[in-house]
C-alpha positions in Angstrom: -10.6 -19.5 196.5 -14.2 -20.2 195.4 -14.9 -16.5 194.7 -11.7 -16.4 192.6 -12.7 -19.5 190.7 -16.2 -18.1 189.9 -14.7 -14.8 188.7 -12.2 -16.6 186.6 -14.9 -18.8 184.9 -17.0 -15.7 184.3 -14.0 -13.9 182.7 -13.2 -16.9 180.5 -16.8 -17.2 179.3 -16.9 -13.5 178.5 -13.7 -13.8 176.5 -15.1 -16.7 174.6 -18.3 -14.8 173.8 -16.3 -11.8 172.6 -14.1 -14.1 170.5 -17.1 -15.8 169.0 -18.7 -12.5 168.1 -15.5 -11.3 166.5 -15.3 -14.5 164.5 -18.9 -14.1 163.3 -18.1 -10.6 161.9 -15.1 -12.1 160.0 -17.3 -14.6 158.2 -17.8 -13.3 154.6 -21.5 -14.1 154.4 -22.5 -13.7 158.1 -23.1 -16.3 160.7 -24.5 -18.8 158.1 -21.5 -18.7 155.9 -21.1 -22.2 154.4 -18.0 -24.4 154.7 -15.9 -24.8 151.6 -17.7 -26.7 148.9 -21.2 -25.7 150.0 -23.6 -22.9 149.1 -27.1 -21.9 150.3 -30.0 -24.0 149.1 -32.4 -21.1 148.5 -35.5 -23.3 148.4 -37.4 -20.2 149.6 -36.4 -16.7 150.6 -34.1 -16.9 153.6 -33.2 -20.6 153.2 -29.6 -20.7 154.3 -29.2 -24.5 154.7 -25.8 -25.3 153.1 -25.9 -27.8 150.2 -23.7 -28.8 147.3 -23.9 -26.5 144.2 -25.6 -29.3 142.3 -28.4 -29.5 144.9 -28.9 -25.7 144.8 -29.3 -25.9 141.0 -31.7 -28.9 141.4 -33.7 -26.9 144.0 -34.1 -23.9 141.6 -35.3 -26.3 138.9 -37.8 -27.9 141.3 -39.2 -24.5 142.2 -39.8 -23.7 138.6 -41.4 -27.1 137.8 -43.4 -27.3 141.0 -46.7 -25.8 139.6 -46.7 -28.3 136.7 -46.5 -31.2 139.2 -49.6 -30.3 141.1 -53.1 -31.7 140.4 -54.7 -28.9 138.3 -58.1 -29.4 140.1 -56.6 -30.0 143.5 -57.2 -33.1 145.6 -57.2 -34.5 149.1 -54.5 -32.0 150.2 -56.2 -29.0 148.6 -54.7 -26.9 145.8 -51.2 -28.1 146.7 -52.0 -31.8 146.0 -49.2 -33.3 143.9 -49.7 -35.4 140.8 -49.1 -39.1 141.2 -45.4 -39.9 141.6 -44.6 -36.6 143.3 -44.5 -35.5 147.0 -44.0 -32.3 148.9 -40.3 -31.4 149.2 -40.7 -30.3 152.9 -37.5 -28.4 153.4 -39.7 -26.9 156.1 -43.3 -27.7 157.0 -44.8 -25.1 154.7 -42.7 -26.2 151.6 -45.3 -27.8 149.4 -43.2 -27.8 146.2 -44.0 -31.1 144.4 -40.9 -33.2 143.7 -39.9 -36.8 143.2 -39.6 -38.8 146.5 -35.8 -38.9 146.1 -35.7 -35.1 146.3 -37.7 -35.1 149.5 -35.2 -37.6 151.0 -32.4 -35.3 149.9 -33.9 -32.3 151.5 -34.3 -34.2 154.8 -30.7 -35.3 154.6 -29.5 -31.8 153.9 -31.5 -30.5 156.9 -30.0 -33.1 159.2 -26.4 -32.2 158.1 -26.9 -28.4 158.3 -24.7 -28.0 161.4 -21.8 -29.9 159.8 -21.7 -27.7 156.7 -21.4 -24.3 158.3 -18.0 -22.5 158.5 -18.6 -21.8 162.2 -21.8 -23.2 163.8 -20.9 -21.5 167.1 -21.2 -18.1 165.5 -24.9 -18.5 164.7 -27.3 -16.3 166.7 -29.3 -17.3 169.8 -32.5 -19.0 169.0 -35.6 -20.0 171.0 -33.8 -22.8 173.0 -31.9 -22.3 176.3 -29.7 -24.7 178.1 -28.5 -25.2 181.6 -26.0 -27.6 183.2 -26.1 -29.5 186.5 -22.3 -29.9 187.2 -20.7 -32.9 188.8 -17.1 -33.9 189.5 -17.1 -36.0 186.3 -18.8 -33.5 184.1 -22.5 -32.7 184.3 -26.0 -33.1 182.8 -27.1 -30.8 180.0 -30.8 -29.8 180.0 -32.8 -27.7 177.5 -36.1 -25.9 177.2 -37.5 -23.7 174.4 -40.1 -23.0 171.8 -40.4 -21.9 168.1 -39.4 -25.3 166.8 -41.0 -27.6 164.2 -44.0 -29.4 165.8 -43.1 -33.0 166.6 -39.7 -32.3 165.1 -36.3 -33.6 166.1 -34.0 -31.1 167.9 -30.3 -32.0 167.8 -27.6 -30.6 170.1 -23.9 -30.1 169.5 -20.9 -28.6 171.2 -19.0 -26.2 169.0 -15.3 -26.9 169.0 -12.1 -26.3 167.0 -12.2 -29.8 165.5 -15.9 -29.4 164.4 -19.2 -29.7 166.2 -19.5 -32.7 168.6 -22.9 -34.4 168.7 -24.4 -34.4 172.2 -28.0 -35.7 171.9 -31.5 -35.1 170.7 -35.0 -34.2 171.9 -38.4 -34.1 170.2 -40.6 -31.0 170.3 -44.3 -31.3 171.1 -47.3 -30.4 169.0 -46.7 -26.7 169.5 -43.0 -26.9 168.7 -42.0 -26.6 172.3 -39.6 -28.4 174.6 -41.6 -28.3 177.8 -39.8 -27.9 181.1 -36.1 -28.7 181.4 -35.5 -31.9 179.5 -32.2 -33.8 179.8 -30.2 -33.8 176.6 -27.2 -35.8 177.6 -24.6 -36.6 180.3 -21.4 -34.7 179.5 -17.9 -35.7 180.7 -15.1 -33.6 182.0 -12.0 -33.1 179.7 -14.0 -34.4 176.7 -14.6 -31.1 174.9 -13.9 -27.4 174.7 -14.3 -25.5 178.0 -16.6 -23.7 178.3 -18.4 -25.0 175.2 -21.0 -23.2 173.1 -24.1 -25.3 172.6 -25.4 -25.4 169.0 -29.1 -26.4 168.3 -30.4 -27.8 165.0 -34.1 -27.8 164.3 -34.1 -30.7 161.9 -37.5 -29.9 160.5 -36.2 -26.6 158.9 -32.5 -27.1 159.0 -32.2 -23.9 161.1 -29.0 -23.7 163.2 -28.9 -21.5 166.3 -27.0 -21.4 169.6 -28.4 -21.9 173.1 -25.7 -20.7 175.5 -22.7 -22.4 177.0 -21.9 -25.3 179.4 -19.0 -25.7 181.9 -19.5 -29.5 182.0 -16.3 -30.1 180.1 -14.2 -28.7 183.0 -10.8 -30.3 183.8 -11.3 -33.5 185.7 -10.3 -33.5 189.3 
């Protein structure tokens, strides 16, 4: 019976992976296709964080005005020092375009909501984070490890489902952008989500969304 159950779970996971891959190919702009009403921000080449059309236009304007908002002779932050009243936009750590403080807050908010604005977060590619689950009769504990993240940045975890991504928990990367060891993300409960579930990862410092594997913790409760 145990052998049969393991085989059945493996087959189900394989079918879900195949289905997710097929769904990704059906998305008109690839795995980072935005949900209706959103478009890519394009703060820099390859920026696929989904924002409203108004914010995309604002971002393009900020890029063009950015050089005029720097101190012409540099300052305490070198040649990228902003004039008084402006700050770095920081859509990612290297984004030193000078903008009003409200625009920086907007960029941070857009990064934090990046998962919720994708057409299918579960179709995004695997990133530098991996997950594992310690199963229990009532669900299980989700643990994560990985690298290539924003130093000291917030890393958020979600389960991809038919009704939208479900928030699971968060961790903080260290100074090298690493989640050292296997760190506990959350305790998951049986019958409370899709089974098996794809785990989606958000690097909030860049708004990059990736996947990290699956969990069987949402198994039917005994």
